[in-house]
C-alpha positions in Angstrom: -20.4 19.4 -19.6 -18.3 17.6 -17.1 -14.5 17.6 -16.9 -14.4 14.1 -18.2 -16.6 15.1 -21.3 -14.5 18.1 -22.0 -11.3 16.0 -22.0 -12.9 13.3 -24.3 -14.1 16.0 -26.7 -10.6 17.6 -26.9 -9.0 14.2 -27.8 -11.2 11.8 -29.5 -10.7 13.2 -33.1 -7.0 13.2 -32.7 -6.3 9.7 -31.6 -7.4 6.1 -32.2 -8.2 5.1 -28.6 -8.5 6.9 -25.3 -9.3 6.4 -21.6 -10.0 9.3 -19.4 -10.2 9.0 -15.4 -11.0 11.8 -13.2 -11.1 11.4 -9.5 -12.4 14.3 -7.4 -11.6 14.0 -3.7 -12.8 16.2 -0.8 -10.1 16.0 1.9 -9.9 17.0 5.4 -6.5 16.6 7.3 -5.3 17.3 10.8 -1.6 17.3 11.7 -0.4 16.9 15.2 2.8 17.8 16.9 3.7 17.3 20.7 -0.1 16.3 21.2 -1.3 19.6 19.9 -3.1 20.4 16.6 -0.7 22.3 14.4 -2.4 22.3 11.0 -6.1 21.9 9.8 -6.6 21.9 6.2 -9.5 21.0 3.8 -9.4 21.0 0.0 -10.8 19.6 -3.1 -8.3 17.7 -5.4 -8.6 16.5 -8.9 -6.5 13.4 -10.2 -6.8 13.3 -14.0 -5.2 10.5 -16.0 -5.3 10.1 -20.0 -4.4 7.1 -21.9 -4.3 7.6 -25.7 -3.1 5.6 -28.7 -2.5 6.3 -32.4 -0.9 4.0 -35.0 0.2 1.7 -32.1 1.8 4.5 -30.3 0.9 4.9 -26.6 0.9 8.0 -24.4 -0.1 8.2 -20.8 -0.2 11.2 -18.6 -1.5 12.2 -15.2 -2.3 15.6 -13.5 -3.2 16.8 -10.2 -5.0 20.1 -10.9 -8.4 21.9 -10.8 -8.2 22.3 -14.5 -5.8 20.5 -16.7 -7.7 20.8 -19.9 -5.0 22.9 -21.8 -2.1 20.4 -20.7 -4.3 17.4 -21.7 -5.0 18.8 -25.1 -1.3 19.3 -25.7 -0.5 15.7 -24.9 -2.7 14.5 -27.8 -0.6 16.6 -30.2 2.7 14.9 -29.1 1.8 11.3 -29.6 2.9 11.4 -33.2 6.5 12.0 -32.0 6.7 8.7 -30.2 7.9 5.4 -31.4 5.4 2.4 -31.7 5.1 0.4 -28.5 5.9 -3.2 -28.3 3.4 -3.4 -25.6 0.6 -2.2 -27.7 -2.7 -4.0 -27.5 -6.1 -3.0 -28.5 -8.3 -1.8 -25.6 -10.5 -4.6 -24.4 -14.2 -4.6 -24.4 -15.2 -3.4 -20.8 -16.9 -5.8 -18.5 -16.4 -4.1 -15.1 -18.9 -3.1 -12.6 -19.4 -0.2 -10.1 -18.6 -0.6 -6.5 -19.5 2.0 -3.9 -19.1 2.5 -0.1 -19.8 5.9 1.5 -19.5 6.5 5.3 -21.9 9.4 6.4 -19.8 10.1 9.5 -16.7 10.8 7.3 -18.8 12.9 4.8 -20.3 14.9 7.8 -16.9 15.6 9.3 -15.5 16.8 6.0 -18.4 19.0 5.1 -18.6 20.6 8.4 -14.8 20.8 9.1 -15.6 19.2 12.5 -12.2 19.0 14.1 -13.6 18.5 17.5 -15.2 15.2 16.5 -12.0 14.0 15.1 -9.8 15.0 18.1 -12.3 14.5 20.8 -13.4 11.1 19.6 -9.9 9.9 19.5 -8.9 11.3 23.0 -5.6 12.3 21.7 -5.1 14.6 24.9 -4.5 11.5 26.9 -1.2 11.0 25.3 1.9 13.3 25.6 4.5 13.6 23.0 2.2 12.5 20.1 2.9 13.6 16.5 1.2 12.4 13.3 -1.5 13.0 10.8 -5.2 12.2 10.4 -6.9 12.2 6.9 -10.6 11.9 5.9 -11.4 11.7 2.2 -14.7 11.4 0.3 -14.2 10.7 -3.4 -16.0 10.1 -6.6 -14.4 8.7 -9.8 -15.3 8.5 -13.5 -13.7 6.2 -16.1 -14.7 6.8 -19.8 -13.1 5.3 -22.8 -13.4 4.8 -26.6 -13.8 1.0 -25.8 -17.3 1.9 -24.3 -16.0 2.0 -20.6 -18.2 4.3 -18.6 -18.1 3.8 -14.8 -18.8 6.0 -11.8 -17.6 4.9 -8.2 -17.8 6.7 -4.9 -16.0 6.0 -1.6 -14.7 7.3 1.7 -11.5 6.7 3.7 -10.2 7.4 7.1 -6.5 6.8 7.8 -3.8 8.1 9.7 -0.5 7.5 11.7 0.8 8.5 15.1 4.3 8.5 16.5 4.6 8.8 20.3 7.9 9.8 22.0 9.1 8.9 25.5 12.5 10.5 25.9 14.7 9.5 23.1 12.6 6.5 22.1 9.3 6.3 20.1 6.6 4.0 18.9 4.6 4.3 15.7 1.4 2.8 14.2 -0.9 3.4 11.5 -4.5 2.6 10.4 -6.7 2.7 7.3 -10.4 2.0 6.7 -13.4 3.1 4.6 -15.5 4.0 7.8 -14.9 6.4 10.6 -13.9 3.5 12.9 -13.0 5.2 16.3 -12.0 1.8 17.9 -9.6 0.8 15.2 -7.8 4.3 15.3 -7.8 4.3 19.1 -6.2 1.0 19.2 -3.4 1.9 16.8 -2.7 5.0 19.0 -2.6 2.9 22.1 -0.1 0.4 20.4 2.3 3.3 19.5 2.0 4.5 23.2 2.8 1.0 24.6 5.8 0.5 22.2 7.3 3.9 23.2 6.4 3.5 27.0 7.9 -0.1 27.2 11.0 0.8 25.2 11.7 3.9 27.6 11.7 1.5 30.6 14.6 -0.8 29.3 18.2 -0.4 28.9 19.7 0.5 25.6 22.1 -2.0 23.9 23.7 -2.4 20.5 22.8 -5.1 18.2 25.9 -6.8 16.6 25.6 -7.6 12.8 24.6 -11.2 12.3 21.6 -13.4 11.5 18.8 -13.2 13.9 15.4 -14.6 14.7 12.9 -11.8 14.3 9.3 -10.9 15.0 8.1 -8.2 12.4 5.2 -6.0 13.3 2.5 -5.5 10.9 3.9 -2.0 10.1 7.1 -3.9 8.8 5.2 -6.8 7.1 3.0 -4.3 5.2 6.2 -2.5 3.9 8.1 -5.6 2.8 5.0 -7.4 1.4 4.3 -4.4 -0.9 7.6 -5.1 -2.6 6.7 -8.7 -3.0 3.4 -7.8 -4.7 5.3 -5.3 -6.8 7.4 -8.2 -8.0 4.2 -10.0 -8.9 3.3 -7.4 -11.4 3.9 -8.7 -14.9 5.1 -5.2 -15.7 8.0 -5.6 -13.2 9.0 -8.9 -14.8 9.0 -7.4 -18.2 11.0 -4.2 -17.1 13.6 -6.6 -15.2 12.6 -5.5 -11.7 11.1 -8.6 -10.3 12.8 -11.4 -8.2 9.9 -13.7 -9.2 11.0 -13.8 -12.8 11.3 -17.1 -14.2 8.7 -18.6 -11.9 5.5 -20.1 -13.1 2.1 -20.9 -11.3 2.6 -24.0 -9.2 6.2 -23.2 -8.2 7.2 -23.0 -4.5 8.3 -19.4 -3.7 7.6 -19.1 0.0 7.0 -20.9 3.4 3.6 -22.8 3.3 2.2 -20.6 6.0 2.2 -17.6 3.7 -1.0 -16.7 1.5 -1.0 -13.4 -0.1 -3.9 -11.9 -1.9 -4.9 -8.9 -3.9 -8.4 -7.8 -2.7 -9.9 -5.3 -4.9 -13.5 -6.0 -4.0 -12.9 -5.6 -0.1 -14.9 -2.3 0.4 -13.5 -1.9 4.0 -10.2 -1.0 2.4 -9.9 2.4 0.5 -8.6 1.3 -2.9 -11.6 -1.0 -3.6 -12.9 -1.0 -7.3 -15.2 -3.1 -9.4 -13.1 -2.4 -12.5 -9.4 -1.7 -13.4 -8.1 1.1 -15.5 -9.0 -0.6 -18.7 -12.6 -1.2 -17.6 -12.1 -5.0 -16.9 -13.9 -6.5 -14.0 -11.7 -7.1 -10.8 -11.5 -10.0 -8.8 -9.9 -11.2 -5.4 -7.1 -13.4 -6.1 -4.2 -15.2 -4.5 -0.7 -14.3 -5.5 0.9 -16.8 -3.2 -1.2 -19.5 -1.7 0.3 -21.8 1.0 3.7 -20.9 -0.3 2.9 -21.6 -4.0 2.9 -19.0 -6.7 -0.5 -18.6 -8.4 0.4 -16.2 -11.0 1.5 -12.6 -12.0 -0.9 -9.7 -12.1 -1.8 -8.6 -15.6 -3.4 -5.9 -17.8 -4.4 -6.8 -21.4 -1.0 -5.8 -22.6 1.3 -7.7 -20.5 -1.1 -10.6 -20.8 -0.7 -10.6 -24.5 3.0 -10.4 -24.4 3.2 -13.2 -21.9 0.6 -15.3 -23.6 -1.8 -15.2 -20.5 -5.2 -13.7 -19.5 -5.6 -10.3 -17.9 -6.3 -10.5 -14.1 -8.1 -7.1 -14.1 -5.2 -5.3 -12.5 -4.4 -2.6 -15.2 -2.9 0.6 -13.8 -2.3 3.4 -15.9 1.1 2.2 -16.9 1.7 -1.3 -15.3 -0.5 -3.9 -13.8 -0.9 -3.0 -9.9 -2.6 -4.4 -6.8 -5.7 -2.8 -5.2 -5.7 -3.9 -1.6 -3.2 -6.3 -0.2 -4.2 -9.2 2.3 -1.9 -11.6 4.0 -4.0 -14.2 5.7 -3.5 -14.8 9.5 -1.8 -17.6 11.2 -2.0 -19.4 14.5 0.1 -16.9 16.7 -1.9 -15.2 19.5 -0.8 -11.7 20.7 0.1 -13.2 24.1 2.3 -15.9 22.5 4.5 -13.9 20.2 7.4 -12.9 22.4 7.4 -16.4 23.8 7.4 -17.9 20.2 10.3 -15.7 19.3 12.4 -16.8 22.2 15.7 -15.1 21.6 15.9 -12.5 18.9 14.7 -9.1 17.7 11.2 -7.5 17.7 11.1 -5.0 14.9 8.2 -2.6 15.1 8.8 -0.2 12.1 11.0 0.3 9.2 11.5 2.7 6.1 14.0 3.3 3.2 13.4 -0.2 1.8 15.8 -0.3 -1.3 16.8 -3.0 -3.6 20.6 -3.4 -4.5 19.7 -6.1 -7.1 16.1 -6.6 -8.2 16.5 -9.8 -10.0 18.1 -11.7 -6.9 15.7 -9.8 -4.6 18.6 -8.4 -2.6 17.2 -5.7 -0.4 17.9 -3.5 2.7 15.6 -1.6 5.0 16.3 0.6 8.0 14.4 0.2 11.2 12.8 3.0 13.1 11.1 3.6 16.4 11.1 0.8 19.2 13.4 -2.1 18.5 13.4 -4.8 21.2 16.0 -7.2 22.0 14.3 -10.4 23.2 15.7 -13.1 25.4 13.8 -16.2 26.8 10.5 -14.6 25.5 10.9 -11.4 27.3 12.0 -8.0 26.1 15.2 -7.2 28.0 16.6 -4.2 26.2 16.0 -1.7 23.3 18.3 -0.7 20.6 18.8 2.1 18.2 18.4 1.5 14.3 19.6 -1.6 12.6 19.6 -2.5 8.8 17.6 -5.5 7.7 19.8 -6.9 4.9 18.9 -10.0 2.9 17.3 -11.7 -0.1 13.5 -11.5 -0.4 13.5 -15.3 -1.3 15.3 -15.9 2.0 12.7 -13.9 4.1 9.7 -15.6 2.3 11.0 -19.2 3.0 12.0 -18.2 6.6 8.4 -17.4 7.7 7.8 -19.6 10.5 4.3 -18.5 11.7 1.9 -15.5 11.4 -0.2 -13.6 13.9 -3.8 -14.7 14.4 -5.3 -11.4 13.5 -4.7 -8.8 10.7 -4.2 -5.1 11.1 -5.2 -2.5 8.4 -2.2 -0.4 7.5 -1.4 2.5 5.3 0.9 5.4 5.5 3.7 6.9 3.4 5.9 3.9 3.5 2.8 1.7 2.7 0.9 3.2 -0.1 -1.3 0.3 -1.1 -3.8 -0.4 1.8 -2.8 -3.5 3.5 -4.2 -6.0 6.0 -1.4 -8.0 7.4 -0.5 -9.8 10.7 2.7 -10.2 12.8 5.3 -12.3 11.1 7.7 -14.7 12.9 10.8 -15.3 10.8 13.3 -17.9 11.7 16.5 -16.0 10.5 17.0 -12.7 8.9 20.3 -10.7 8.3 20.9 -7.7 10.3 23.6 -5.0 10.0 24.1 -1.6 11.3 23.0 1.3 9.2 26.6 2.6 8.8 27.8 -0.8 7.5 
């Protein structure tokens, strides 16, 4: 009997409804420091999630363990101690489907522990001062529920990030795919090198606090847009964590150049799926289209509460995106600094935090190469600054977008994202100590 079936057997007579999800992942990871391999690991990981209801009480739990059966069984005994949930809604009849994409090259590398193919193929020995991590995963998932849901999906992923130092300055880039795409990874590594190399050749200058015209790299765009998508989850609205609260479909929320989509059916991106966590079919959808808000992401519970329809975005607790896509604009790579004119080119960021969720007041600290640009030419580099502004201000200040999208995923961008460069007419900048 499978792990899923064992869990179902242990809970089905104790609860009214259940959903069980088990994802088994075979992983192969290479860590690098100073252009040398420092860690090679391979392992099997089980992600187990359980959703149960009883008398309109809801319990949700997740485990990363080889054998969580005992812990899962205890969860079912605790549900009677909970209060009835105002979000309770009967599990829907499933209508999802299975999507699969398996890349044989990734599977072979994982099965054979073929580190030479990973390192040799990416030609990492051509770069000095390189650090980072490369991950390859082959996974299979099962969803089974009392509502009749029973789905099995399989997929692969190849992602990583590299950071390259030149003296005291650095450049960083990331990539993600469901295929072993060497050209994509090599291009990301080359970009990180070029950022560090160019910054190391320029003088260092301080950036004074103020409002600046900025060019944001896809690394930054992916991070900031992930917070926009989080605010588009109906769960965030209900909990008071969304600056999009109060908006309705058809309202203007951003510059007309911005189109933002959730793309669960894009099998080139690792979080593709033909069904959500309730067994409802997924669909690609616009969240913002030409600056106009198209609607919140829903599961059946938030949809019932807000008198709308599910969008097939159920996560285990709140509605969530699968893969994020920002449609490209008109800026060609060779035109970006010229279009920026005078301002800042920000290549990476982290520690994005909200001081006021409902207003969308946030800050984020830059890292790695930060270029001061004058008359369309990088004239100096700077140490860290802090982006400090309102998210609505940022969205309305988008002037143009790059003509190509980059696939980004790393620890500051958990949801796989395809995003372009972003030219912003004005953004608040302070120093991290302010």
